N, C-alpha and C positions, 0 to 999 in steps of 0.2 A: 401247269399241265393239268388239264381237266380230264378226270376219268368219270365216266358214267357206270353207274352201279345200281343194281336191280334188286330192290328191298323185298321182292317177292309178295308185295301187296298190291290188289288192282288199284290201279288210278295213281300211282306214284311213281315218279322218276327221279333219281338223284343224281346231281353231278358235281362229283367234289372240285372245288375251287383252288383250297388249300389244305394239305394234309396237317392233320395234328402231330404235335412233338411228344405225346405221350403215349402209353397203351391205353387201350379200350376200358373205361371205368366199367364198375359193376353197378347194375341200376336193381333197387330194390323199392317195393311200397315204402313210401315215406320218404324218400331219396329227393333231396332238394337241389335243382338245376338251375343255374345262372347262365344266360344268354343274351345275345344281340340277335336281333330278326329285323328284316326289311320285306314287306309285302308287295308285291308288283303285280299289276295286270297283264295278261298274256298277249298282249297287243305288238305292234310294231314298235311304239314309244317305249315299251315297258313300263308303263305310267306307275309312280311310286304311289302306294295308299298311306302306308305306313311304316315309320322308320325309328327305331329305339335309339340308335345313335344320335339322330337328330333331336330326338325328345330329351336327351341328355343323361338316361338313366336304363341299364339293362332290365330285361324280364324276368322274374324269378316264378317258378313253378315247381311243384311238388308232385313225384311219380305216384299214380294212384289213388288221387285226390278226387277222380272223376271231374277232369277240367272240361269245360264245354267242347272246346276244339281238340279231342282227344288224339285227333292226327298228330299233333304235336309231340305228345309222347312218342308216338312211334318213330318221329323223325329224329327226335333227340338222342333217342336209346340206340342209334345206327352210328352216332358220330365219337370221334375221339376229343379229348379235351386240346383245346387250340384250333380245331378243325373248323373250315368254312366250306359250307356246301351249299348246294343250290337244290330246291325239290320242286318239282311240277307236280301239283295236285289238282284232279279232276274235281268235278263239280259235287259229286258225292261226299268228298271230303271237307269242302269249303262253305257249306250252306250256312253255318253257323258263324261264320268269320264276323260279320257285320256287329252282330250282339258282343262278342267277344272284343273287337275293337273299339266299340263305343267305351266298353269297361277300362281297356288299357289307356284309351287318351284322357280319361277322367282321373285316373290314377296319376297321370304324367304332369297334370297341372296342379294335383293336389286335392282332388275332390273324391268322394266316397264312388267306388266301382258300380255300386248299386244305389238305385234311390227307393232308400228302406222306409221313407217316411211318406211314400205314394201308395195308396191302396187302391188295388184295381180288381174288378172281378175275374175270376178265372175264365169265365166264358169270354170275356171282353179280351182278355190277353189271347185266347186262341182265335178267335175269329178277326178282331179289329186290326185293321194296320194303322201302328203308330209310329211316328217319325222319331228315328234316334238322335236327331238335332244335328246331322251331318249330312250334306246332301249327297256325298260319293258314297257313303254307308247306305243312305236311302235307295239308292240307286242300284246297289249291289244287292241289296235285301230284295228289291223287286225282280232283279233278274240275275240269279245266281251263275257265276261263271268260274272256270277255272282260275287259279291263282298261282303264283310263284312265291316260294318264300326261300329267302336266302338268310340261313343260319350261321352264327359263330358260338361255339360251346366254350364259356368262361371257366365254369367251375361246377364241381358235382360235389355234394355233400348228404353223407349218409345220415340217417335219422339221429344218430347219437352225437353227432358232429355240429348241432345247431340247435338252438332254443325255438320251439315250434310256435309260432303265433296262430291266431284263430283262424286266419285264412288258410294256412296250410294243413288244417284238420280234416277229417273226414266227418262225414255226416254225425256218425255215432259220437264222435269226439267233440262235435261242435254242440251237440245235444246235451253233454255231460259237462261241458263248459260254461253253459248260459249261468247256473245258480251258482258257481263260483264267481263269475265275473259280477252276477247282481249282489252278491254279499259284499263284494269289494267296494261295488259302487255305493251301497248304503254306508258302509263304514267311512267313507270319504266323506260323504256328505254330512254325517254327524260329525265329523271333525272341521267340518266348515270348507274344506276342500272342493268347492263345486266345479271346477274346470276339471280336475282329476277324476272327479267322480262321472262327470258326462262321458269322458273317454271310455269308461268301463261300461256304463250302460250302452253307449254306442257300439260298443265292439260286441255285447251280448245279443243286440239288437240285430246286426249284421248276420249273426251264427244262426239266429233264427229265420231270417229272410233266405239265407241261402239253402237250408233245408226245407223250408216250406215251399219253396219254387218246383220241388220235386213231387210235392203232393197235390192231389186233386182238390180244385177250390171249394170252400163250403162242406168239404166232407170233415168227419170226425178228426182225424189226424190234422186237417190243416187249420180247423178252428181252436184246436187245443194252443196249436203254435200261436194263432192270431191273438189269442187272450193272454200269452205270454209277452208277446212283441208290444201289445198295448199297454200292458202294466209297466213294462220297462220304458217305453215312449213316455208315459206320464211322469216315472220318476225323471227322467232326462228332461222333463218340461220344469219340474220343480226346480232343478239346479239354474235353468235357464232364468227363472222368476228372480233368484237369488243374485244372479249375474245382470239382471236388468236387461235382459233380451225379450220385452214383451211381444214385438211382431212376430217372432218366431216360435214363442208359446201358442200365439193365437193360431198360426198357419198349422202346426203339429195337431193341436187338439182339435181345430174343425175338421181336419182329415179323419180323426178318429169317428167324431160326432157324425160326420156323412155316412159313415160305414156301420156305425153302432150309435143310434139316436139314444140308446139307454144308458150311455157312459157318463154317470153321474159325477165321477171326477174329472172328467174332460171337462164338463159344463162350469164346475167350480174353478178349475185353474183357468179357464178362458175367460170367466167373469172377474177374476182377480188381474188378469193382464189387459183387460180392457179398462178397468178402474185405474190403473197405474198411467193409462196414456189419455186419461179424461174422456173416454167414450161411455158416458153416464147411461144413455139409454141402453145401449148392449150388454153392460155389466149387469143392470137391473134385470134385464131378461133372462141372462144367464142365471143369477142368483137365485130367481123365482122358477126357473126349471128345476133346479136342484131341490127345492123344497116339493115341488111335485114328484120328483122321483124318489126321494128320501125325506119325508116329514121329520124324521130326527134330527135332520141338520138344521131344525128351525132357531136354534139358539146361537149357532156359528152365523148364520146367515143373516139373522137381526144386527150382529154384530158387525159384518162386513157392510151392510146397507147403512149404518149409522156412520162408518167412516167414510163410505162412500159419500153421503151427506156432505160431511164436515169437508172433505177435502175439495168437493165441488164448491161449497161455500167460500172458502179460502181462494180457489183459483179465480171464483166469478169477482171476488173483493181486488185481487191482485191486476185482474184485468181492467175492472173499472179505474183504478189508479192509474194503472199504466196509460189508457187511454186518454184519459183526463189531464195528465201531466203531457202528453204528446200534443193534444189540442192547445193547451196554454202556450206551449213552446211554439207551436206555429203561428198563434195570434201574437205573440211577441215579436217574432221575425217580420211578420206582416207590419206590425207598428214601426218598427226601427226602420224598416225600408221605406214606409211612407215620411218618415222624419229627415231622413237621407235626400230625398227628392225633393229640390226647391220648387215653389209654387211657379208656375208660369203663366204671368198675366199675358193676356191677350191685348194687341197694340190697339189703343185708341184710334178710332176713326174720326177724321176731322168732318165736321158737319157742313153743309155746303155753304152755311152763312160765315163759318170761320176760316173756309178755305180762301188762301191769296187769290185776289184778282190778279193774275197773271196774263198778259197779252202776248200771244204767241207771235214769232217773227213774220208769220204770213198775214196777220191783223196788222202787224205795225207795218207793212209794205203796203198793204191796200189802203192805210191811213194816209199815207205819204202820196201815194198814187194819187188819191181823191184831191189832196191839196194841190198837187201839181197841175191837174186836169183845170182846178178854179183858176189857178193863177194864168194858164193858158187861156181861157175863154176870158178873162178879165183884159188881157192884153189884146185879143181879137175884136174888141169892141163891146163887149158887156162887161166890162171892169168894175169890180166892186171897189168902194171908197176905203182910202187906206184905214179908217177906222173898223170897216167891215173886216176888211183881211187882218187887222189886228186882232180882231175878236176871234176870227175863225182859227188865227195862229195859236191865239191864246187857250183858246178851247183844246187844239191838239196837243199843245205842250201840255197843258195841264193834265189831260188822260195819259199822254206817256209817261210825265213823271211820276203820277199815282200809281200805274201800272207797274213801272219799274222799281218803284221804292218799296212794294210790298215784301215783307221776310226778306230784306237785306240790312246790313249794318251802314250805320251813318257815314263810314268810309267810302262807301260804294256811289256811284253817281249814274246817272241815267245814260251818259257818255260812253261807259263801259260795256253797259248792256247793248245800247243801238250800234247798228253796223257803221262804217264809215260814209254808206250813201246817204244814210239816213240824217247823218250829223251834218253833212254839207247841204241837204236839201234844206233843212231847218234854217242853217245859218243865211242861205240865199234869200229864203223867205222872210228874216228877220231884217236884212238889209233892204230890201225893196220896201217892206212896210215903212222902215223910217224915212226913205229917200222922199217917198210919197207924202209922209204926214208933214216933212219939212218943204214939200212944194207948194206955192201959193195958188196954182190950177187947182190942187186935190184937198182945197180945205173943206173941213166939214161943214155942211151947212146947217143952220139952226133948226131948232126944231119948230115946226109951225103952229104949235098949240101946246099950252102948259102941261097937257097930259104926257106929250111925247117927252118935253124937256126934264120932266121926273124920270123917266126910264132910261137907265144906264144901256148903251147899244151892246155891251158884253153881259151876257148872262152872270148871275151871281155864281160863286163857287160851290154853292151845294147843289144847283141844278145842273152844271156843266152841259150846256147846250152844244150840239154838234153842228156842223154846216148844213146838214140836211134838214134840222129842225127850225131854222132862221125862218120866219114869215117876210112877206113882201114888205110890209110897213115898217120893218126895221132896217131895210136894205133899199138904198134909191141908187139907181144908175148914175155913173158920174157924168153921163152927156144929157142927161134929163135937165129940161130948163126949170 
């Protein structure tokens, strides 16, 4: 059952969702309150902005510690232990919620609630709009609006019932705690417990920053706190150097130098950090700046420069050997690859003189057609003598044999290369020439002169005369008287 309760405070409405099981606790200054909260927009969807249960950890707050969102103290002090209530709060109470929510979100993920290492001008903080790093909070900061808080009170502890941490202290108590934390950090540093020392220095810095936010920037109280914070930050950086966190040292010392260019110790620590990360030029510049600010550091700076030179010489030699070995390895790998790849010889192209004289089937067919035409013309009246026919046939056969025997084995014959029609035509030609030689009618006439008697009617093997090259004086028609 929901009960609507009026708290008597303008701009606040309370609705009890679940009543508590115990009596209402007593709240005094320093009382520690543990609770869950859920923040929602006052729209139709009741959009959830933050939820401590989803974050996995409840919220803790100390009453009277000037919490930025002081309306929460009013809400919690109206509740019983175990009670769940919903509070509607007007915009006059929710203007600072985006800043508080940012810190709560950082705590939930294990980060510092304040960016203590960032130094900004007070005027810049007053007039400049800076992003909170969350889009929904940025929007809420630009346009503040009423919010609904659903709270569940888990536990209430009086000041004597718990050990107070630095965040639970008031401003006066924080200022008093800083020297104590500083001394504890120095003691741990001397013992070589650098990580534990950083925690003490860091806690002291947070105390100072929380108090410093309530002072006007660059006025005497603010500057006094700033000087204390810088001294503790440099001690913190000395621990980081021993822990080899060099880049974080460079970051923190650079922040101090940007705000206070005369901070000699910041230049010295940054120079040592640059030396450790091989930034030779930056280290020299910082060490020379130390000499300008404090000539009494000449002996220490001379020693640091000598160490820097020695370290850079060692590194340069190591780099030379490393790159030399790397290049030698690459050369060996390339050489091994060349040995593994076999040489590819280009195929030898045959010269035109060495190419075999092969006669195509078309050429053979044309040759046979010429022979058949001659036979036909001889039978029709212009017949050649048997010796002339033998001469022509002999030339053709020799030509075919020569063409077909190029680049073939002795077992291969011209008959295997010739077509059946070509073989039949040659056989007919041989039979006709043989019959004509044996016939008395076609006897070869004797040469009419001694010069003609010495000449063979068939050309020599070396000349291979074709029928087209035969002259009339070596062929006489058979019917010529």
